[in-house]
Legacy VTK file of the C-alpha trace (Angstrom):
# vtk DataFile Version 3.0
C-alpha trace
ASCII
DATASET POLYDATA
POINTS 450 float
0.000 0.000 0.000
2.573 2.488 -1.154
-0.032 5.184 -1.772
-0.530 5.617 1.962
2.419 7.930 2.412
2.621 10.468 -0.427
4.791 13.532 0.126
3.826 15.764 3.029
3.751 18.759 0.716
0.798 17.384 -1.236
-1.856 19.744 0.096
-4.983 21.267 -1.370
-8.602 20.253 -1.634
-7.884 16.715 -2.834
-5.559 15.942 0.073
-7.940 17.549 2.559
-10.923 15.589 1.223
-8.954 12.347 1.144
-8.019 12.783 4.771
-11.334 14.103 6.070
-13.615 11.534 4.408
-13.251 8.986 7.200
-14.701 11.559 9.604
-18.115 11.065 7.992
-18.782 7.452 9.075
-17.118 8.031 12.467
-19.543 10.867 13.193
-22.344 8.888 11.584
-21.909 6.148 14.195
-21.309 8.548 17.097
-24.711 10.241 16.928
-26.766 7.015 17.235
-24.479 5.612 19.948
-24.430 8.700 22.153
-27.693 10.507 21.440
-30.303 8.148 20.031
-29.408 4.868 21.757
-30.292 5.954 25.361
-33.720 7.185 24.263
-34.223 3.984 22.221
-33.587 1.761 25.246
-35.699 3.954 27.541
-38.731 3.917 25.242
-38.524 0.740 23.133
-36.912 -1.598 25.679
-38.495 0.105 28.699
-35.238 0.406 30.663
-35.536 2.692 33.764
-33.484 5.884 33.523
-31.485 5.176 36.684
-30.342 1.740 35.508
-29.774 3.039 31.986
-27.577 5.856 33.255
-25.532 3.442 35.371
-24.844 1.115 32.437
-23.974 4.004 30.128
-21.662 5.513 32.747
-19.844 2.210 33.269
-19.524 1.430 29.549
-18.436 4.916 28.540
-16.036 5.350 31.445
-14.441 1.967 30.678
-14.141 2.934 27.036
-12.555 6.249 28.013
-9.962 4.609 30.250
-8.610 2.383 27.473
-8.214 5.257 25.019
-4.684 6.124 26.247
-3.660 2.518 25.592
-5.272 2.664 22.155
-3.307 5.862 21.527
-0.055 4.047 22.324
-1.173 1.267 20.005
-1.670 3.826 17.248
1.830 5.200 17.921
3.304 1.722 17.498
1.365 1.298 14.272
2.710 4.553 12.851
6.207 3.591 13.980
5.966 0.623 11.604
4.706 2.822 8.778
1.509 4.199 7.308
0.360 0.793 6.086
0.481 -0.716 9.571
-1.485 2.204 11.015
-4.047 1.876 8.237
-4.482 -1.838 8.970
-5.180 -1.031 12.620
-7.945 1.331 11.552
-9.337 -1.268 9.141
-9.513 -3.908 11.891
-11.410 -1.537 14.178
-13.771 -0.569 11.359
-14.582 -4.221 10.626
-15.483 -4.945 14.260
-17.579 -1.782 14.437
-19.529 -2.627 11.277
-20.285 -6.143 12.559
-21.429 -5.262 16.097
-23.273 -1.961 15.572
-26.466 -3.484 14.045
-26.946 -5.824 17.015
-27.372 -2.928 19.456
-30.703 -1.926 17.924
-32.496 -5.232 18.484
-32.266 -5.739 22.256
-33.981 -8.589 24.103
-36.825 -7.809 26.449
-36.637 -7.473 30.210
-33.492 -7.240 32.295
-31.414 -8.838 29.549
-31.654 -5.554 27.610
-29.176 -3.901 29.984
-26.618 -6.692 29.573
-27.126 -6.604 25.804
-26.513 -2.863 25.779
-23.409 -3.100 27.950
-21.786 -5.891 25.935
-22.577 -4.187 22.636
-21.075 -0.905 23.780
-17.958 -2.675 25.111
-17.326 -3.940 21.582
-18.490 -0.930 19.544
-16.937 1.945 21.451
-13.284 0.797 21.546
-13.489 -0.177 17.865
-14.731 3.303 16.948
-12.102 4.839 19.228
-9.245 3.003 17.529
-10.361 4.119 14.075
-10.820 7.676 15.293
-7.413 7.851 17.004
-5.556 6.606 13.936
-7.510 9.068 11.814
-6.786 12.036 14.071
-3.099 11.121 14.434
-2.893 10.938 10.643
-3.949 14.583 10.470
-1.919 15.679 13.489
1.291 14.537 11.772
0.672 17.051 9.026
1.676 19.957 11.334
1.631 23.445 9.811
0.860 26.966 10.960
-2.134 27.776 13.159
-4.329 28.422 10.115
-3.111 25.263 8.356
-3.718 23.131 11.432
-7.205 24.585 11.750
-7.869 23.765 8.086
-6.751 20.154 8.560
-9.007 19.786 11.580
-11.833 21.511 9.709
-11.589 19.030 6.829
-12.160 16.208 9.300
-14.930 18.033 11.140
-16.619 19.151 7.929
-17.054 15.545 6.860
-18.082 14.731 10.415
-20.868 17.295 10.177
-22.065 15.642 6.964
-22.068 12.324 8.825
-24.074 13.805 11.677
-26.633 15.223 9.254
-27.038 11.807 7.656
-27.260 10.100 11.036
-29.903 12.530 12.275
-32.293 11.584 9.494
-31.459 8.109 8.187
-32.344 6.111 11.345
-35.838 7.616 11.265
-36.272 7.255 7.517
-34.650 3.875 6.883
-34.444 2.249 10.287
-31.518 0.502 11.996
-30.753 -1.809 9.071
-30.339 1.039 6.577
-28.183 2.856 9.131
-25.956 -0.190 9.591
-25.483 -0.692 5.856
-24.670 2.992 5.361
-22.128 2.832 8.195
-20.319 -0.161 6.705
-20.204 1.476 3.279
-18.978 4.785 4.713
-16.171 3.092 6.654
-15.007 1.227 3.558
-14.989 4.363 1.394
-13.345 6.470 4.101
-10.533 3.961 4.592
-9.998 3.767 0.834
-9.770 7.576 0.637
-7.276 7.659 3.509
-4.756 5.748 1.411
-4.533 8.827 -0.818
-3.943 11.291 2.031
-0.482 12.516 3.049
0.834 10.854 6.210
4.228 12.452 6.953
6.804 10.217 8.596
7.872 13.086 10.875
5.433 15.707 12.078
7.152 18.881 11.069
6.536 22.529 10.491
8.802 24.309 8.094
7.584 27.687 9.264
8.160 27.014 12.947
10.186 23.948 13.922
9.422 22.174 17.158
11.547 23.662 19.909
13.666 21.735 22.339
12.035 21.345 25.711
13.902 21.476 28.974
12.425 20.819 32.403
12.911 22.824 35.511
16.100 21.582 37.196
15.546 19.185 40.032
16.972 19.569 43.513
20.076 17.563 42.588
20.725 19.279 39.252
23.841 21.314 38.695
23.186 25.037 38.773
22.659 26.437 35.308
22.575 22.983 33.702
19.842 22.208 31.189
18.714 18.603 30.935
16.660 18.202 27.762
13.877 15.679 27.890
13.316 15.790 24.145
15.576 16.966 21.379
13.772 16.317 18.123
13.763 12.526 17.774
16.894 11.873 19.774
15.213 10.945 23.040
14.884 7.253 23.770
11.206 7.518 24.637
8.637 10.300 24.626
7.545 11.614 28.026
4.102 11.096 29.416
1.652 13.704 28.121
0.973 14.520 31.777
4.510 15.904 32.066
3.522 18.712 29.677
1.859 21.642 31.473
0.262 22.989 28.284
-1.318 19.610 27.592
-2.699 19.328 31.123
-4.300 22.771 30.941
-5.734 22.255 27.465
-7.114 18.834 28.406
-8.862 20.275 31.461
-10.483 22.987 29.371
-11.516 20.409 26.796
-13.048 18.211 29.513
-15.063 21.048 31.029
-16.180 22.459 27.690
-17.047 19.009 26.385
-19.188 18.218 29.412
-21.102 21.429 28.740
-21.926 20.073 25.278
-22.538 16.470 26.367
-25.312 17.244 28.860
-27.751 18.761 26.321
-26.739 16.155 23.728
-27.813 13.406 26.131
-31.029 15.149 27.181
-32.126 16.471 23.777
-34.597 13.675 22.914
-36.249 14.020 26.329
-36.359 17.834 26.135
-37.919 17.841 22.673
-40.444 15.106 23.434
-41.563 16.253 26.893
-40.676 19.912 27.489
-41.482 21.092 23.951
-43.919 18.224 23.297
-42.722 18.045 19.686
-41.240 14.516 19.433
-41.577 14.323 15.669
-39.508 17.493 15.196
-36.233 16.188 16.595
-34.686 15.418 13.152
-35.539 18.935 11.984
-33.898 20.511 15.034
-30.772 18.391 14.563
-30.560 19.313 10.890
-30.897 23.011 11.724
-28.191 22.754 14.409
-25.614 20.887 12.358
-26.305 22.756 9.116
-25.638 25.980 11.002
-22.428 24.471 12.369
-21.316 23.558 8.851
-21.987 27.110 7.687
-20.236 28.594 10.699
-17.093 26.485 10.469
-15.482 28.538 7.648
-16.260 31.745 9.543
-14.333 30.582 12.608
-11.424 29.510 10.402
-11.292 32.998 8.916
-10.994 34.478 12.393
-7.911 32.430 13.303
-5.355 34.403 11.201
-6.621 37.624 12.802
-7.101 36.798 16.503
-5.495 33.376 17.008
-6.866 29.958 17.935
-7.479 30.485 21.654
-9.270 33.826 21.325
-11.460 32.498 18.529
-12.374 29.425 20.590
-13.170 31.567 23.642
-15.369 33.818 21.528
-17.226 30.727 20.340
-17.838 29.616 23.937
-19.341 32.966 24.880
-21.493 33.018 21.741
-22.778 29.544 22.583
-23.829 30.635 26.077
-25.630 33.712 24.746
-27.530 31.551 22.290
-28.343 28.612 24.559
-29.457 30.438 27.698
-32.821 31.173 26.072
-33.839 27.489 26.332
-34.916 28.131 29.936
-37.792 30.273 28.661
-39.197 27.681 26.270
-42.335 25.676 26.894
-44.794 23.407 25.126
-45.007 24.055 21.389
-42.145 26.565 21.193
-40.739 25.008 18.048
-39.831 28.274 16.341
-37.951 29.572 19.347
-36.012 26.340 19.694
-35.191 26.387 15.981
-33.679 29.856 16.390
-31.633 28.597 19.342
-30.458 25.600 17.301
-29.322 27.873 14.484
-27.504 30.316 16.753
-25.833 27.682 18.926
-24.983 25.677 15.803
-23.071 28.636 14.389
-21.128 28.815 17.659
-20.445 25.070 17.535
-18.071 25.580 14.615
-15.467 26.939 17.044
-15.598 23.764 19.157
-15.214 21.519 16.144
-11.885 22.660 14.700
-10.096 25.019 17.071
-9.396 22.787 20.121
-7.902 20.075 17.909
-5.722 22.665 16.183
-4.504 23.903 19.563
-3.714 20.325 20.563
-1.620 19.835 17.429
0.363 22.929 18.357
0.922 21.661 21.904
2.186 18.328 20.551
4.486 20.117 18.120
5.852 22.536 20.699
6.608 19.639 23.066
8.640 17.893 20.356
6.395 14.806 20.384
6.025 14.530 16.613
6.293 11.016 15.166
6.418 9.190 18.480
4.071 10.563 21.097
1.044 12.120 19.451
-0.971 8.915 19.750
-0.628 8.978 23.538
-1.770 12.622 23.659
-4.693 11.901 21.369
-5.593 8.878 23.482
-5.929 10.992 26.603
-7.788 13.613 24.561
-10.271 10.982 23.413
-10.476 9.710 26.993
-11.582 13.156 28.147
-14.162 13.290 25.361
-15.592 9.946 26.464
-15.626 11.022 30.101
-17.724 14.012 29.041
-20.372 11.698 27.646
-20.093 9.262 30.525
-20.593 11.995 33.104
-23.492 13.467 31.159
-25.341 10.138 31.052
-24.213 8.832 34.421
-25.066 11.987 36.354
-27.809 13.833 34.477
-30.131 10.849 33.951
-30.039 9.522 37.552
-30.388 13.070 38.943
-33.462 13.622 36.803
-34.758 10.282 38.028
-34.323 11.457 41.618
-36.079 14.728 40.770
-39.126 12.759 39.711
-38.717 13.043 35.954
-39.321 10.006 33.751
-39.571 9.747 29.971
-43.054 10.895 28.981
-43.609 12.904 32.162
-45.886 15.960 32.053
-45.624 17.058 35.707
-44.629 20.767 35.877
-41.973 20.215 38.564
-40.376 17.361 36.624
-40.333 19.365 33.403
-38.765 22.324 35.216
-35.985 20.034 36.470
-35.468 18.861 32.894
-35.240 22.462 31.644
-32.663 23.403 34.296
-30.520 20.356 33.538
-30.777 20.924 29.791
-30.379 24.707 29.627
-28.748 26.191 32.721
-26.112 23.622 33.659
-24.373 23.638 30.227
-24.139 27.442 30.247
-22.440 27.480 33.653
-19.945 24.823 32.572
-19.226 26.643 29.316
-18.530 29.930 31.109
-16.169 28.146 33.491
-14.305 26.658 30.512
-14.005 30.095 28.881
-12.563 31.545 32.082
-10.055 28.706 32.384
-8.983 29.213 28.770
-8.432 32.933 29.377
-6.212 32.128 32.340
-4.291 29.478 30.400
-3.515 31.945 27.615
-1.414 33.947 30.088
0.782 30.910 30.642
0.907 29.986 26.937
0.924 33.175 24.804
1.483 31.160 21.626
-2.083 29.884 21.896
-3.233 33.379 20.975
-0.808 33.853 18.106
-2.266 33.802 14.621
0.769 32.253 12.896
LINES 1 451
450 0 1 2 3 4 5 6 7 8 9 10 11 12 13 14 15 16 17 18 19 20 21 22 23 24 25 26 27 28 29 30 31 32 33 34 35 36 37 38 39 40 41 42 43 44 45 46 47 48 49 50 51 52 53 54 55 56 57 58 59 60 61 62 63 64 65 66 67 68 69 70 71 72 73 74 75 76 77 78 79 80 81 82 83 84 85 86 87 88 89 90 91 92 93 94 95 96 97 98 99 100 101 102 103 104 105 106 107 108 109 110 111 112 113 114 115 116 117 118 119 120 121 122 123 124 125 126 127 128 129 130 131 132 133 134 135 136 137 138 139 140 141 142 143 144 145 146 147 148 149 150 151 152 153 154 155 156 157 158 159 160 161 162 163 164 165 166 167 168 169 170 171 172 173 174 175 176 177 178 179 180 181 182 183 184 185 186 187 188 189 190 191 192 193 194 195 196 197 198 199 200 201 202 203 204 205 206 207 208 209 210 211 212 213 214 215 216 217 218 219 220 221 222 223 224 225 226 227 228 229 230 231 232 233 234 235 236 237 238 239 240 241 242 243 244 245 246 247 248 249 250 251 252 253 254 255 256 257 258 259 260 261 262 263 264 265 266 267 268 269 270 271 272 273 274 275 276 277 278 279 280 281 282 283 284 285 286 287 288 289 290 291 292 293 294 295 296 297 298 299 300 301 302 303 304 305 306 307 308 309 310 311 312 313 314 315 316 317 318 319 320 321 322 323 324 325 326 327 328 329 330 331 332 333 334 335 336 337 338 339 340 341 342 343 344 345 346 347 348 349 350 351 352 353 354 355 356 357 358 359 360 361 362 363 364 365 366 367 368 369 370 371 372 373 374 375 376 377 378 379 380 381 382 383 384 385 386 387 388 389 390 391 392 393 394 395 396 397 398 399 400 401 402 403 404 405 406 407 408 409 410 411 412 413 414 415 416 417 418 419 420 421 422 423 424 425 426 427 428 429 430 431 432 433 434 435 436 437 438 439 440 441 442 443 444 445 446 447 448 449
């Protein structure tokens, strides 16, 4: 498979599309697994929300904890060459395509919970492995801040297309059509990836990765510098946790992601019970993700002028301003919720491309190119999974304790649902924006536009 590693200089729309195409089926599978599946088991299989939340928390947390190991596995695959990394992704895609359809035909009774748990244990790590190899493939491209944002945007643009398909196809064609489309999308995405540049060394001709030296320990000679990494000369890359910039960025990502995961988990319940418009959910999702697709180029245009971190922070604030209005919505407020979906969707574009571009810069600045980006991406994916685990494992049981159940019409229960759906995400998002502002003072390069 010699076509897997064409020259790193081969850029342009063809290279971007070849790389980003695999993002479509990965996002296509993510929406049913994380948004539609809980509601499916609560309504079709009749699983209580408390038990459902516990199983989802356990499955998603377990999946998150193995992501760092999967990241190391991806590193070892890339160390053997692009073909070996591609084969890892292909193996994960095959397992995902085989197991995904089984999740949608659960047995009745208590066995449904075991069926859900076992299916997720197989599906989630398989999707994670494919996603980590795919993201590492793009991370190795390097580049300036604008170029890194463009690489991430190519992946996220296809991901948005996958989300749009996944928001409609399960309702139009059912689980079988969804499963067939997923298998076909994975096959085409993997085939396209063979035509995408996968540099052997993550480099940046405009700004080479600097050497990194730690603070001297208590036994170090005064004035001596002990480099941990010098290009590729170090015997082994350090743990990502040894990098202060990575720790700060990961914390911001975790907090910001949790702010997005809570409403993603509760959306089907909010639309069906608070708005009492269950048939309109596909329309709301299409409005949200279409707006995100339109907004993505606008956020990319901001990066050369104000930098990655400032653009991301602006997106967080815009999201809060748009989403806070959900607290005022009631039964039948479809038009108001559509406006909120459009406005918050435009703000979502910042979350899609800019954090990943910042992460690529952190990896580059730490000198981890070619050997350690998989470990960083593994922990990054772990944080993303923990977002979803916390959202399902905390929000659903808390709503259960507050007296809310799927289909409830009690005013107090619906008010609890509105607070969990609308207020909590805004508070978390504001906290993430404040943390990012503070982190920029420690890492001024995050705000640079080059």
